[in-house]
Each structure stands twice: as structure tokens, then as C-alpha cells.
C-alpha positions in Angstrom: -13.4 -5.9 12.7 -17.2 -6.4 12.6 -17.3 -8.7 9.6 -15.4 -11.6 11.2 -12.8 -13.8 9.9 -12.7 -14.3 6.0 -11.2 -17.6 4.9 -12.1 -17.2 1.3 -9.7 -16.2 -1.4 -8.9 -12.5 -1.9 -10.6 -11.7 -5.2 -10.4 -8.1 -6.4 -12.6 -6.6 -8.9 -13.2 -3.4 -10.5 -16.1 -1.4 -8.7 -19.0 -1.3 -10.9 -19.4 2.5 -10.1 -15.9 3.3 -11.4 -16.3 5.8 -14.2 -15.8 4.5 -17.6 -12.9 6.8 -18.1 -11.0 5.3 -15.4 -11.7 1.5 -15.9 -8.5 1.2 -18.0 -6.6 2.6 -14.9 -8.3 0.3 -12.6 -7.6 -2.7 -14.8 -4.1 -1.7 -14.9 -3.8 -1.4 -11.1 -5.4 -4.8 -10.6 -2.3 -6.3 -12.8 0.2 -4.0 -11.1 -0.9 -4.7 -7.6 -1.0 -8.5 -8.3 2.6 -8.3 -9.7 3.5 -6.2 -6.4 1.8 -8.7 -4.1 4.0 -11.5 -5.9 7.3 -9.4 -5.5 6.2 -8.8 -1.7 5.9 -12.4 -1.2 9.3 -13.1 -2.7 10.8 -10.2 -0.6 9.4 -11.6 2.6 10.6 -15.0 1.8 14.0 -13.5 1.1 14.0 -11.5 4.4 13.0 -14.6 6.3 16.0 -16.5 4.6 18.5 -13.6 5.3 17.4 -13.3 8.9 17.7 -17.1 9.5 21.2 -17.2 7.9 22.0 -14.2 10.2 21.2 -16.1 13.3 23.0 -19.1 12.2 26.0 -17.2 11.0 26.2 -15.1 14.1 25.8 -17.8 16.8 26.8 -20.8 15.3 29.6 -19.6 13.1 30.6 -16.5 15.2 30.6 -14.5 11.9 30.1 -10.9 11.4 26.3 -10.0 10.3 26.7 -6.4 9.1 24.7 -6.6 5.8 21.8 -9.1 6.9 19.6 -6.7 9.2 19.7 -4.0 6.6 19.0 -6.5 3.7 16.1 -8.0 5.6 14.8 -4.2 6.4 15.0 -3.2 2.8 13.0 -6.5 1.8 10.4 -5.7 4.5 10.0 -2.0 3.5 9.4 -3.0 -0.1 7.1 -5.7 0.9 5.1 -3.3 3.1 4.9 -0.3 0.7 4.5 -2.1 -2.5 1.6 -4.3 -1.4 -0.4 -1.4 0.3 -2.3 -0.7 -3.0 -3.4 -4.2 -3.1 -4.4 -4.4 0.4 -6.4 -1.1 -0.3 -8.0 -2.7 -3.3 -9.5 -5.3 -1.1 -10.5 -2.5 1.5 -8.3 -4.5 3.9 -6.7 -1.9 6.0 -7.7 -1.3 9.4 -10.8 0.7 9.8 -12.7 1.8 12.9 -16.1 1.2 12.6 -17.6 2.4 16.0 -19.9 5.0 14.4 -20.8 3.2 11.3 -23.8 1.2 12.8 -25.1 4.2 14.5 -25.3 6.5 11.4 -28.1 6.3 8.8 -26.9 4.8 5.7 -26.9 7.9 3.6 -24.8 9.5 6.0 -22.6 6.8 6.6 -21.9 6.5 2.7 -21.0 10.3 2.7 -18.7 9.7 5.8 -16.8 6.9 4.0 -16.4 9.3 0.8 -15.0 11.9 3.2 -12.6 9.3 5.0 -11.5 8.1 1.2 -10.8 11.7 0.3 -8.8 12.4 3.4 -6.7 9.1 2.7 -6.0 10.2 -0.8 -4.7 13.6 0.4 -2.5 12.1 3.0 -1.2 9.3 0.9 -0.6 11.8 -2.1 1.3 14.1 0.4 3.3 11.1 1.7 3.9 9.9 -1.9 5.3 13.3 -3.0 7.5 13.6 0.0 8.8 10.1 -0.6 9.8 11.2 -4.3 11.7 14.3 -2.8 13.6 12.0 -0.3 14.4 9.7 -3.1 15.6 12.6 -5.3 17.9 13.9 -2.3 19.2 10.3 -1.7 20.1 10.0 -5.4 21.5 13.3 -5.9 23.6 13.4 -2.7 24.6 9.8 -3.1 23.2 9.1 0.6 23.9 5.6 2.3 23.1 4.2 5.5 25.6 4.7 8.5 26.6 0.9 8.6 29.8 -0.6 7.4 27.8 -2.0 4.4 26.4 1.3 3.6 23.8 0.5 0.9 22.4 3.4 -1.0 19.3 5.1 0.6 17.7 5.4 -2.7 16.8 1.7 -2.6 14.2 1.9 0.2 13.0 5.5 -0.8 12.5 4.1 -4.2 10.3 1.4 -2.8 8.4 3.8 -0.6 8.0 6.3 -3.4 6.5 3.7 -5.8 4.4 2.1 -3.1 2.8 5.3 -1.8 2.1 6.5 -5.5 0.4 3.2 -6.3 -1.5 3.6 -3.0 -2.5 7.2 -3.8 -3.7 6.0 -7.4 -5.6 3.2 -5.9 -7.3 5.5 -3.6 -8.2 8.0 -6.1 -9.9 5.3 -8.3 -11.9 3.9 -5.3 -12.7 7.7 -4.3 -14.2 8.3 -7.9 -16.1 5.2 -7.8 -17.6 6.0 -4.5 -18.3 9.6 -5.5 -19.8 8.2 -8.7 -21.9 5.9 -6.8 -23.2 8.6 -4.6 -24.3 10.6 -7.4 -26.0 7.7 -9.0 -28.0 7.0 -6.0 -28.8 10.8 -5.5 -30.1 10.9 -9.1 -32.1 7.7 -8.7 -33.7 9.1 -5.6 -34.7 12.4 -7.4 -35.4 11.0 -10.8 
């Protein structure tokens, strides 16, 4: 990453270029994303405790560990998908900046807008597909193939909610970026 190590706290603010109409949505997303990060932290803690218990019970007590792996995976799926929108609000996802320094500023700003648009489209499709998987799992009563057999609507529900939040976060950021580009263009030609 080109910006180096960041040791400061993760502060999330509403982009100044966010259209007034979307500012309530952006504020709601700030609150929801913070709640999802809190849940994600709890899920990671639970997953680590479950996996630790699994190792101890399997090797020390010679007990069966059918449920532990799936419970940990469900926690990790939840943490991963539910925290995606928070990470995006920080613009913390991995980005390849190989050509950013080579492009003129105006071209790079448009490149970033196009990348945001492609991300919105991809994540919206992923969210839609996740909701269809959730519906199928719920209606058909699908479960995992293990002897514990938890219902598959749990991870699909977490995935659906997380991808919907990520899509909404990306959409708000895309509108802010486009609004900023329009303001810059109007400032140049005004």
C-alpha cells in the first residue's frame, strides 16, 4: 500500500460531497456499521474460544468435535461479511494503485469513480444472489452435511445482510464521489 502503516484510530466521517438527500442514509450506515463491527469482534472472540475448546477437547479429552468447526466457520462468515461495509467506509479494502501516480489528477478521479461504479454493480449482484440462496435455504430447509446439521440460512443470512450493507455503503460513496466530480467541474467552468 502506498500510504504506509497507519497507527491512528479508525475514524469514519460522512464525506462532505455526500448529497444532502443521502446524508441521513450515510449517518444510519455509520451507526449500523459500528454495530456490525462490534458484533464482528464478538464473533471473532467466540470463534477463537470455540476453536480453542475444539483443540483441547479433541486432543486432551478425546471427545468428538462435530459442531465446533462449523460454529467457528459461521462466526467467521458473519464477521467477514458484516464488517465489509465498515472497512469500505474507511476505504480500507485492498486497492492496487500501480497507475494512480501515473495519471493526471482529473483522470484519476474519474478512474476512481468508474471503479466505485463497478464495485457497486458487482456487490449488488452478489447481494441479490445471496438473498436468493437465503430464500432457497429457508424454503427447502437446507442444512450442512455434518452430523450436527445446522441450517444453511444462518450463513446465507449473514452473507446477504453483509453484502447488502456493503452495496449500500458503496452506493453512498459513489454518489459522493460523483457529486464531488460535478462540483469540481462546475467550479472549473463557472
